[in-house]
Residue, then its C-alpha position, 0 to 999 in steps of 0.5 A: m344372351f339374357f338366358a346366359h346372364r341368368v345362368l351365370i347369376l344362378c351359378i354364382t348364387l349356388f356357389s356362394v351358398t355351397a362355399a359358406n355351407a350352412a351359414l347361408p339360408n336357402y330362403d328369404s321371408s317370401g320363400r325365395p332362395v337367396p344367399s345371406i350371412s345373417p345366420m353367421l352374424k347372429q352367432v358372431n355379433p354378440a362376441v364383438v364389443n364396444i370399448s370405451t376408455f376414460s383418461t384425465r389429462e392436465v389442461y396446459n396453456p402455453l401462454l399462461n404458463d409462460p412467466f414473461f407473458r404473465h409478467f407483461f400482462q400482470i397475470p398472477e402466478q398459476p396454481r402448481y397443479q394444472p386444471k384437469r379434463r376428463q377425456q373419452s374415446a371409443g373403439s371395438g374389441v372381440i371376445v375370444n374366450k367366454d369362460e375367462g372373459i378374454v377380449l382382444t383389441n388394439f393397443h392404441v384403443i386403450n393406450n394412456a387410458d385410466e379406465v377401460y369399459v367393455s359394452l356388450i350387444d345385449g346392453r351390459d357394461f363391464k369394467a375391464e382389466v388390461v392383462g397385457e399389451d404388445r405395442d409393436l403389434d398394436i394388440a392389447v388383451l383385456k379381461i372382464k368378469a361376466s357370465n353368459l358370454t359369446e366367443v368368436k372361434i379363432g381361425r387361421s389367417s395363413l389359409l387366407e387367399v386374395g379374393d376370399f370374402v371377409v366381414a368387418i364388424g365394429n363400432p365406427f364413428g361411435l354409431g354402434q355395431t356395424v357390419t361391412t363386407g368385402v374381400v381380401s384385397a392383398l396379403e403381407r402388406s408391410g412398409l406402412g410405418i404403422e407398427g413395429y411388425e407389419n404383415f397386414i391383411q388388406t381388405d376393401a370391407s369398410i374399416n372406419p374410425g372406431n372399427s379399431g380392435g374389431a373383428l375381421v371374420n370369414l364366411l364361416g364366422e372364424l376370426v382371421g384378423i383384428n381391424t387396425a388401420i385405414i388409408a384415408p387421405s380425405g378422412g373417410n374410408i376409400g376401400i383400403g383397410f388393414a387387419i392384423p393376421i390372427d395367427m400373429v395376434n394369437a401368438s402374442m395373446r398366448q404369451i401375454l396370458a402366460f407371462g403378462e408380456v410378449r417375449r420375442g426372440m431373434i435369430g441374429v441376422n442383419i437383412q435387407d430387401i432384394t432390389s433388381d440390381l441385387r437380384k442380378a448380382f446374386d444370380l437369382k432365377h426368375g421368380q425367386q424371391g427372398v431376403l438378403v442376409t447382410g451380416v450374421i451376429e456372432g454367437g447368435g442362432a443363425d451363426k450357430a446354424g451356419l448362415k453367412a452373409g450373402d445367403v438369401i432366405i426364401s422361406v420359414d418353415d416352408q412358408m415363402t418370405r418375400s420381404t424383410g417385413r414378412l420375415r421379421s413378422m414370421i419370426a416374431v410369432k415364434a417363442i424363445g427356444d423354438e426352432l424354425t427351418l430356413g430355406v436358403i439359396r447359397d451359390g445358386k443352390e437351395r439349402k435348409f438350416s435349423v435355427e433356434i430363436q434366442k433371447p435378444k441381447a440387451v444393448a445399452a443405449s450408450e453402447h450402440a455403435l452409432l451413439q458412442g460418446v453420447k451420455l444420456e439421462n432420463t427426463p424428470n417427466n419420462e417424456g424422453v431421454i436427454i443428451t447431457a454430453i457428446a464426444p466432439n469427434s463422435m458419429a453423433a456429433y457429426s450427425g448434428l446431435r447437441p447436448g440438451d437435445i431430447i430423444t422422444g422417438a427412435n426407429r419410429k418407436r416412442v421413447s419415454d426413457i432409456d429402457s425404451l430407447r434401448k429396445a428401439l435401438s436393438r432393431t438396427d445397427k446400420e442406421l438410426l432414425l431419431h425424433i428430437n425435441r430441441s428447445g420445443r422444436f421437433f424434427y427427425l435426424i438420421i445417423r448412419 
């Protein structure tokens, strides 16, 4: 039994060394053969950076700014401009182009920052330019002017499988560069409510606060994901971390570098996940998974291609799609004008449709079916959209909206003005989830 156990360990060790090719040394300092990822990390670590952000915010005291409170306690009028405090936060990033100084990180790492600095492992610091951002994917692209940089080779997250070894590199808790290892625990995680487009790689490699924007690499040192979130009910890592697949990140980065923004298109369908009851109703065979088309937008790419309500989309360009989140993410990496091939089940038979990605049609907030009869205006400080009037018999009135309500969020996206509200409303026409500020009281309201 002892001999068999030693043979098993030896086989695993030899397999690990073979799987990682030359990335693992044959001998340690004592001349004994052991596996290690140290040589790979020596190549990758210099490309993983620390990101520091600085912002200046007004210090707001609700009591001292209340005229009744000041009058009662005979406190003199406050100055017109509130005192300001400089705030600092930290995260991680990855250099992906050493010649151009291009750095990838999470959008939430640099959000609302007045200044962004990138610190290299060799001690150098550089002020960074924010080239562009993708809020829906939680990605930002930075640029630094520096020489002698190291870059990480971009891999293909589509080749990952559950059980593959991965390494997370970042700056957790501001401790400095830290390496953790684990495996891919799951793929295509969605429905977490973290981002607009969710198709996460789940890993048990420890991802902690400060790791956001850092690198998730395979044993060959190829970048396969950008670490972005954890589930931490106790405030610390419990072995459930999430990274954005590099295929999605790369698609956004290319558009940001080309246009300064991400220009996403649409195929023009309304979709929903398939429940067990729907599976029976549409006579899906055992093992068949997909997304149900509930409606087709007239004149859209799907309409022109011949898709119909009741079709079940099972693949995009021969890649299986099992959920609405997965399908939206697969379309999100395509550029406007691209064509994709949809695998569809109709009347029990599989068919193929070639669909063009089209520019989304702008929807005015007041033209949205569920907000008809509602008049809107931007708030003076761009912190939401105020409802100035509501038609008495409108759907919005029946749902509980009132004049004076301020819409600060829609469909789990922050709303700062009418343009951002319009973008959030374009996601759905069946149901709206609104975040409302009513005289300082915040709550959620659903309009169906």
